[in-house]
C-alpha positions in Angstrom: 0.1 -0.1 0.2 2.7 2.4 1.0 4.2 1.9 -2.5 1.1 2.8 -4.1 1.0 6.2 -2.2 4.4 7.2 -3.0 3.6 7.7 -6.6 0.8 9.5 -5.8 2.2 11.8 -3.0 5.0 13.0 -4.8 3.0 14.0 -8.0 2.5 17.3 -6.0 5.7 18.0 -5.8 7.4 17.4 -8.8 8.5 20.5 -11.0 10.6 20.5 -14.1 14.1 19.7 -15.8 17.6 20.2 -16.0 20.5 21.3 -17.4 23.3 19.4 -19.9 26.9 20.2 -20.2 26.8 20.2 -24.2 23.7 22.6 -24.9 23.5 26.1 -25.6 25.3 28.7 -23.3 23.1 29.6 -19.9 22.1 32.6 -18.6 22.0 33.8 -15.3 18.3 32.6 -14.8 16.7 33.5 -11.5 13.4 32.4 -12.1 14.2 28.9 -12.1 17.5 29.1 -9.9 15.9 27.6 -7.2 13.8 24.7 -8.9 14.7 21.7 -10.9 14.4 23.1 -14.2 16.8 24.0 -17.0 17.6 27.6 -17.2 16.9 29.6 -20.4 19.6 29.3 -23.3 21.1 32.3 -24.6 22.3 33.0 -28.7 24.2 35.4 -30.5 21.0 37.1 -31.3 19.3 40.2 -30.5 15.4 39.1 -30.8 16.9 35.9 -28.2 18.6 38.7 -25.8 15.7 40.5 -25.8 13.0 37.7 -25.4 15.4 36.9 -22.3 15.1 40.1 -20.8 11.3 40.2 -20.8 11.5 36.2 -19.4 13.7 37.3 -16.3 11.6 40.1 -15.3 8.5 37.1 -15.7 7.0 38.6 -18.4 6.5 35.4 -20.4 4.2 36.0 -23.2 6.1 38.6 -23.9 9.1 36.7 -24.2 7.2 34.5 -26.8 6.6 37.2 -29.0 10.5 37.8 -29.2 11.7 34.3 -29.3 9.3 33.8 -32.1 10.8 36.4 -34.0 14.1 34.2 -34.0 12.8 31.3 -35.4 14.8 31.8 -38.8 17.9 32.5 -37.3 18.1 30.5 -34.1 15.3 27.7 -34.1 17.0 25.2 -31.4 17.2 27.9 -28.7 14.2 29.8 -29.9 12.0 27.0 -29.8 13.4 25.6 -26.5 13.3 29.0 -24.8 9.5 29.3 -25.8 9.3 25.6 -24.1 9.9 26.5 -21.3 8.2 29.8 -21.0 5.1 28.0 -22.3 5.9 25.3 -19.5 6.1 28.3 -16.5 3.0 29.3 -18.0 1.0 26.3 -17.1 0.4 25.7 -20.7 1.9 21.8 -21.3 0.7 21.0 -24.5 2.4 23.3 -26.1 5.5 23.5 -24.2 5.6 20.0 -25.4 5.6 20.6 -29.1 8.0 23.4 -28.8 10.4 20.8 -27.0 9.5 18.4 -29.6 10.8 20.9 -32.4 14.0 21.8 -30.3 15.0 18.3 -30.4 13.5 17.7 -34.0 16.5 20.4 -35.0 19.2 19.6 -32.6 18.8 16.2 -31.4 21.8 16.2 -28.8 19.7 18.9 -26.5 19.9 17.3 -23.5 18.1 19.8 -21.7 15.2 19.8 -24.3 14.8 16.1 -23.9 14.6 16.3 -19.7 12.0 19.2 -20.2 9.8 17.3 -22.5 9.8 14.1 -19.9 8.8 16.3 -16.9 5.8 18.1 -19.6 4.9 14.8 -20.7 4.7 13.7 -16.6 2.2 16.7 -15.9 0.4 15.8 -18.8 0.0 12.4 -16.5 2.1 10.3 -19.7 4.2 8.6 -17.3 5.3 6.1 -19.8 6.3 8.6 -22.3 8.1 10.5 -19.6 10.2 7.4 -18.7 11.0 6.9 -22.5 11.9 10.2 -23.3 14.3 10.4 -19.9 15.7 6.9 -20.6 17.5 8.8 -23.6 20.1 11.2 -21.3 23.0 10.6 -19.2 22.1 12.6 -15.9 25.3 14.2 -14.5 24.0 16.7 -12.3 22.3 17.5 -9.0 19.3 18.6 -10.9 19.1 15.9 -13.3 19.3 12.8 -10.9 16.4 14.5 -8.9 14.4 14.9 -12.2 15.3 11.3 -13.0 14.3 10.0 -9.3 11.4 11.9 -9.3 10.0 10.4 -12.8 10.8 7.2 -11.6 8.8 7.4 -8.4 5.8 8.4 -10.0 6.5 5.4 -12.8 6.9 3.3 -9.6 10.5 2.2 -10.7 11.5 2.2 -7.1 15.0 0.7 -7.4 15.7 3.0 -10.5 14.4 5.9 -8.1 16.3 5.2 -4.9 19.2 4.8 -7.2 19.0 8.3 -8.5 17.7 9.8 -5.4 21.4 8.6 -3.9 23.1 10.0 -6.6 21.7 12.9 -5.7 22.2 13.8 -2.7 25.7 13.3 -2.7 25.9 15.5 -6.0 27.1 19.3 -5.8 24.5 22.0 -5.1 21.3 20.0 -4.7 18.9 21.6 -4.2 16.0 21.4 -1.2 13.1 20.4 -2.9 15.0 17.1 -4.2 15.8 16.5 0.0 12.3 16.8 0.6 11.7 14.5 -2.0 13.8 12.0 -0.9 12.7 12.1 2.7 9.6 11.9 1.5 10.5 8.7 -0.9 12.1 7.2 2.2 9.2 7.5 4.4 6.8 6.2 2.1 9.4 2.8 1.7 9.1 2.6 5.5 12.4 4.2 6.3 10.5 6.7 8.7 13.8 7.5 10.7 16.1 8.4 7.6 13.5 10.2 5.7 12.3 12.3 9.2 16.2 12.9 9.7 16.8 13.9 6.1 13.2 16.3 6.1 13.7 18.0 9.6 17.8 18.8 8.2 16.1 20.4 5.0 13.4 22.4 6.9 16.0 23.8 9.7 18.1 25.1 6.5 15.3 26.6 4.9 13.7 28.5 8.2 17.2 29.6 8.8 17.5 32.1 5.4 17.2 35.3 5.8 15.2 36.0 2.5 12.7 33.2 1.5 10.6 33.5 -1.7 7.8 31.4 -3.1 9.5 27.8 -4.1 11.0 28.5 -0.3 7.9 28.5 1.5 6.3 26.2 -0.5 9.0 23.4 0.0 8.7 24.2 3.4 5.0 23.8 3.6 5.4 20.0 1.9 7.9 19.2 4.1 5.9 19.7 6.9 3.0 18.3 5.6 5.2 14.8 5.3 5.9 15.1 8.7 2.2 15.9 9.8 3.0 19.2 11.5 -0.1 20.7 9.7 -0.6 23.9 11.4 3.0 24.7 10.1 2.4 23.2 6.8 -0.5 25.5 6.5 1.0 29.2 7.6 3.6 28.2 5.1 1.8 27.5 2.2 -0.2 30.9 3.3 3.4 32.4 2.9 4.0 31.2 -0.3 0.3 32.0 -2.0 0.8 35.3 -0.7 3.6 35.9 -3.2 2.4 33.5 -6.0 -1.0 32.1 -6.0 -0.5 28.5 -7.6 -2.8 25.6 -7.5 0.3 23.3 -6.2 0.5 25.5 -3.1 -3.7 25.5 -2.6 -3.3 21.9 -2.8 -1.0 21.7 0.2 -2.9 23.7 1.9 -6.3 22.0 1.2 -4.9 18.8 2.1 -3.0 20.2 5.7 -6.9 21.5 6.6 -8.3 18.1 5.9 -5.5 16.2 7.7 -6.9 18.3 11.0 -10.8 17.6 10.3 -10.7 21.6 9.3 -13.3 20.5 6.1 -14.9 24.0 6.3 -11.7 25.5 5.8 -10.5 23.3 2.8 -13.8 23.8 1.0 -13.1 27.6 1.0 -9.2 27.2 0.3 -10.3 24.9 -2.6 -12.6 27.4 -4.0 -10.2 30.4 -3.8 
């Protein structure tokens, strides 16, 4: 039963993709810095540069407009960046289309494969996601995290465990990966180790002087996994105050339900 629950539980928390060493050069992308997601790419093109400026300011629609103007000269970068922008807009079918087009133009664009796999997973196309992700060889913490989370959702637990272990020993691992690793271990029956990882990660996040949406959301997820529902609700509220998302609302609803406050859960679900 625990192994059935884990795929459902972690599906709340999977976000996106990763980066590869042979891809196009990357800009310093503060939008995706704390997400298991590849940053946008850059190219020697004024239209790509202008699109990246809008992207980094959070104006994804405007960035798509400029990336589209660069399709004649820098198709792989333009298609890829459009895919990232559509993903962040929650328009996964369009995101999938553009990642596929980026791969068609440049079939060794590693980031596009990983982003495509996670985009497929968002659409519950688990088999296709596994097929795509199996085509790349992970080499860094973000890639190991994505591999682990995808195989978890696919219920291939030996592979998920293998990649979580690789993730935990990698350079610059994200807190979200440790939160999911702790959840995974608890679902597999290793409560002591899972709780230890969750508590250590939460302590680091709580000690951060400047917290953003991602920090508060991960705190909410971690506290929920530890059954500390009041703290999960509090941090979900902090996250929602910064950016209202389905995932943050969902963790709030589930936390209210866990403590029997069904009226508040219903209000949160309707907001």
